[in-house]
NUFI-406690 format. One record per residue (C-alpha): residue in three letters; x, y, z. Coordinates in steps of 0.5 Angstrom, whole numbers, plus 500, padded with zeros to 3 digits. Last residue first. Layout:
REM residues N
ALAXYZ...
//
This chain:
REM residues 614
UNK779138716UNK777137723UNK785133723UNK788140719UNK784146723UNK788142730UNK794142727UNK793148725UNK791151732UNK798147735UNK802151730UNK800157733UNK801155738UNK808153738UNK809160734UNK813159727UNK817164724UNK814164719UNK807165718UNK802159718UNK797160711UNK792156710UNK788151705UNK792152699UNK790151692UNK793156688UNK788161688UNK789160696UNK797161695UNK795168691UNK790171697UNK796170701UNK801174697UNK796180695UNK795180703UNK802180705UNK804174708UNK812172705UNK815168711UNK813162709UNK809156712UNK803154707UNK798150710UNK795144704UNK790140707UNK790133702UNK784133698UNK781126696UNK783123690UNK778122684UNK785121679UNK784127675UNK782132681UNK787130685UNK792131679UNK790139679UNK790140686UNK797136687UNK800141680UNK797147683UNK800147691UNK807144688UNK806150684UNK805155690UNK811151693UNK815153689UNK818147684UNK826148682UNK828152688UNK823153693UNK820160696UNK813157699UNK814152704UNK809147704UNK806144711UNK802138707UNK797133711UNK794127711UNK799124707UNK797119702UNK802116698UNK806115693UNK803121689UNK804126695UNK812124695UNK813126688UNK808132689UNK813134694UNK819133691UNK817137685UNK816142691UNK823142693UNK826139699UNK821134702UNK821131708UNK815125712UNK813128719UNK809122723UNK805127729UNK804125736UNK802131738UNK809132742UNK813131735UNK809137732UNK815142734UNK820138732UNK818137725UNK817144724UNK825145727UNK828139722UNK824142717UNK827150718UNK834147720UNK834143713UNK832149709UNK828148702UNK822146706UNK817141705UNK814138711UNK809132709UNK805130716UNK802124718UNK797122724UNK794129723UNK793133729UNK788132735UNK780133733UNK778136740UNK781143739UNK787148740UNK785154741UNK792158738UNK788162733UNK783165738UNK776163735UNK771168732UNK765167735UNK758165732UNK752170734UNK748167739UNK750173744UNK746177739UNK751183736UNK755190738UNK757194733UNK765196731UNK764203728UNK771205731UNK774210737UNK780211740UNK783215744UNK790216747UNK792219753UNK799221756UNK803223762UNK803229765UNK810231765UNK810234758UNK803234755UNK798229753UNK792228750UNK792224743UNK787222738UNK786215734UNK780215729UNK774211726UNK772208718UNK777202720UNK782204715UNK782210719UNK784206725UNK789201722UNK792207719UNK793211726UNK795204729UNK800203724UNK803210725UNK803209732UNK806203732UNK812206726UNK817210730UNK823205729UNK823203736UNK827205742UNK826209748UNK832212752UNK834217748UNK841219748UNK843219741UNK837223738UNK832221735UNK827223740UNK820225738UNK820219734UNK818219726UNK819213722UNK812213719UNK808219722UNK803219728UNK808221733UNK809228729UNK801230730UNK801231737UNK809233736UNK807241738UNK803239743UNK809236747UNK809230749UNK808226756UNK813223760UNK809217763UNK804217767UNK799212763UNK793213758UNK790208754UNK783210752UNK778205748UNK771207745UNK767202740UNK762205736UNK755203735UNK752200740UNK756204745UNK762205747UNK767201752UNK774199754UNK778203759UNK785201759UNK791204765UNK797204764UNK802206771UNK806208776UNK814209775UNK819209769UNK812211762UNK815212756UNK816205753UNK809202757UNK805207754UNK808205748UNK806198748UNK800199751UNK798203745UNK801197741UNK797193744UNK791197742UNK792197736UNK794190734UNK788187739UNK783191734UNK786189728UNK786182729UNK779182733UNK777186726UNK769187728UNK763185730UNK762186738UNK760182743UNK760185750UNK755191750UNK758195754UNK754197760UNK760195765UNK766197762UNK771194760UNK777194764UNK784194763UNK789196769UNK797195767UNK802196774UNK808198772UNK815195775UNK818194768UNK818186769UNK811188772UNK809192765UNK812186761UNK808181765UNK801185765UNK802185757UNK801179754UNK796175759UNK792182760UNK791184752UNK789176751UNK784177757UNK781184754UNK781181747UNK776175750UNK772179755UNK770183748UNK767177745UNK769177737UNK763176731UNK768177724UNK772182720UNK777181716UNK780188714UNK784188709UNK791191708UNK793192701UNK794198699UNK802198697UNK802204703UNK798199708UNK802193705UNK808196707UNK806199713UNK804192715UNK811188713UNK814193718UNK810193722UNK810185723UNK818186723UNK819189729UNK814185733UNK818179730UNK824183734UNK820184739UNK818176739UNK826175738UNK826178745UNK823175750UNK825169747UNK832169748UNK832173755UNK826167757UNK832162755UNK836166760UNK831165766UNK831158763UNK838156764UNK838160770UNK833156773UNK836150771UNK833147764UNK829140763UNK827140756UNK821143754UNK823150753UNK829147749UNK824146742UNK821153745UNK828157743UNK830152737UNK824155733UNK825163736UNK832162733UNK831158727UNK824161726UNK828168726UNK833166721UNK828165716UNK823171718UNK829176717UNK829175709UNK821177710UNK823183714UNK830185709UNK825184703UNK819188706UNK824194708UNK827194702UNK819195698UNK818200703UNK824204702UNK823203695UNK817205694UNK818211699UNK824213693UNK820212687UNK814216690UNK819221693UNK823222686UNK815222682UNK814228686UNK821232685UNK819230677UNK813233677UNK816240681UNK820241676UNK816239670UNK812244674UNK817248675UNK820248667UNK812250666UNK811256670UNK818259667UNK816258661UNK810260661UNK812266664UNK817268659UNK812266653UNK807271656UNK812276656UNK814276649UNK807275647UNK806281650UNK811285646UNK810281641UNK802284641UNK800286634UNK806282629UNK805277633UNK797277633UNK798278625UNK803272625UNK798267629UNK792269624UNK796267618UNK800261621UNK793260622UNK790260616UNK796256613UNK794251618UNK787251617UNK789250608UNK793244610UNK788242615UNK782243609UNK787240604UNK789234608UNK782233609UNK780234602UNK785229600UNK783224605UNK775224603UNK777223596UNK782217598UNK777214602UNK771214595UNK777211592UNK778206596UNK771204597UNK770204590UNK776200588UNK773195594UNK766194590UNK770193584UNK775188588UNK769185591UNK766184584UNK772180581UNK772176587UNK766174586UNK768172578UNK773169581UNK769164585UNK767162578UNK767167572UNK774168570UNK771175566UNK770177573UNK777175575UNK781179570UNK776185571UNK778185578UNK785185577UNK785190571UNK781195577UNK784195583UNK791197582UNK791201576UNK784205579UNK789205586UNK794209582UNK790213578UNK786216583UNK793217587UNK794221580UNK789225580UNK789228588UNK797227590UNK797229597UNK792222599UNK798218596UNK800216603UNK793214606UNK789211600UNK796209597UNK796204603UNK789200601UNK791200594UNK797196596UNK794191600UNK788190596UNK794188591UNK798183595UNK792181598UNK790179590UNK797177589UNK797172594UNK791169592UNK793167585UNK799165587UNK795160592UNK790158586UNK795157581UNK797163576UNK794163569UNK788167568UNK791172574UNK798172570UNK797176565UNK791182567UNK795181575UNK802183572UNK800188567UNK796191572UNK802192577UNK806194572UNK801199570UNK801202578UNK809203577UNK808206570UNK803211575UNK808212580UNK813214575UNK809219572UNK806223578UNK813223580UNK815225573UNK810231573UNK812233580UNK820233577UNK817237571UNK814242576UNK820244580UNK825245574UNK826251576UNK829249583UNK833244579UNK837244585UNK838247592UNK831250592UNK829245597UNK823243594UNK827243587UNK832238592UNK827234594UNK824232586UNK832231585UNK831225590UNK825223588UNK827223581UNK833218582UNK828214587UNK824214581UNK830211577UNK831206581UNK823204582UNK823203574UNK828199575UNK826194580UNK819193576UNK823192570UNK827186573UNK821185577UNK817183571UNK822178568UNK822175574UNK815174573UNK815172567UNK821166569UNK818165575UNK811162573UNK813154572UNK817155579UNK811156583UNK811163585UNK811165592UNK818170590UNK816172586UNK809175590UNK814177596UNK819181591UNK814185588UNK811187595UNK818188597UNK819193592UNK812196592UNK813197600UNK820201599UNK817205593UNK811208598UNK816208604UNK820212600UNK815217597UNK811219604UNK816225604UNK815227597UNK808227597UNK807231603UNK812236600UNK808237593UNK801237598UNK805243600UNK807247594UNK799245592UNK796249598UNK802254598UNK800257591UNK806261589UNK810256588UNK806253583UNK805259580UNK812260579UNK813253576UNK807254571UNK811260569UNK818256568UNK814252564UNK811258559UNK804258558
//
């Protein structure tokens, strides 16, 4: 049979042609790996071994250059651009080049393995194994050429090792086993590739037949699918953009609120210090205005942080046993002055039949009821607000009703949305950023409860909250209020660590009435050094500081306490970063408690008592 006829047969066989195309596409990578491997085994050779290897390398590179040239011709022939009538010849030259390259590796193995150093020998074995392993995949299109290539790469080296006996003989036997595995792997890969190509061709034929029969239908379906796909992509993009914008908004608000706590700490701290001095009634009245405004600002910041934690799924409830009477007293103490300042009444009642002790999160419950009362006072011009607390043994119910302006039925769900207010005009009378009711709804749902509103324009509003907060026995341990001061007093010496001099001065001044002697450090590194120099009864540590932050400083102190056998010094994080995951990180670093900024004098008193009792 003439060569031209064989070329025609090759071109008429789509499987063989596809296999040859795969082999051509893999050729450049194969040659690059062989060149790198050849250079590598020459570089690791000992000086006495290099002359032969360099000559061998020159032959290898020359052969690779010839193979590269013929491979370019093969690519041109496959594309029908050049020597298309010599395709079979070029395919045979391609296979011959691979076999010759493998033969050069076989020559190197047979000649050098008995003479090379152990390290050079093992490097060569590793390289040969890698070349054979790679060939199982990249030479899978070439049925016999690939198997000859793998055999020339592995068998001569394995047989040479067997003839060397000893440990080398074991390696040689393993090499023969590896050769068998590689041959089987190459056979399987070749079969899989052929099957895949046949399946591809069958699918192409099937698709072509369907296309001929149903061209119009397919065109319509294609257009419809394209339209749906484009719309889906657009919706996904818009959804993702909305999520990104929402996350960015929450992160921005959390960052801003964090940065606002530092100056607010100075304002509240200085106000609390001024309140201890002898002031005229006029001065005390002005100071009260500053204090009220500052606490309102802190409340807004807390709302922003809460909503950020809720959106991040990081807000966690902390259930404990508490007394409902204490909750009632706290609410009246906080909100009755606000109501009286507006000329309104505030009535808080605990239903007689209600079990007095409950298990739940009293802080979050106080936050919900407080937000509802504050919202009611905000929209009530005359009359007052009534709070009724009741429920059965399993459910706790709270009803907050007012005589205010009321809410239209169409806005009953709108008021619970974040950053939304029913009256957003420039002339609205009530302030706020539209987070209070949203937080109440989120917290009630997280408790497994509900929050609903019953109202109409002009007749006031009533908010009904219920949640599974079960009753407990009176003998159960009760939660202690945060600002309760124990009889343990305060620690005698406290190390105050903060890079802000104003924060250091205010914290020390707030501790002064408790007889606390303060030392100071401006960074975590200074705090560690101060702790090493002398013992402290407690350390009040800022978190964000240059050089070494408070978390790292606490971790260092805890580690050195163990090594030195020193007692545990209470460490309190005094920080504006009080998100749930941040607080967990502080405790994992060894901090015992957290005092949020801005620092409140009553909370500080409670913290000092806990440190003294530690």
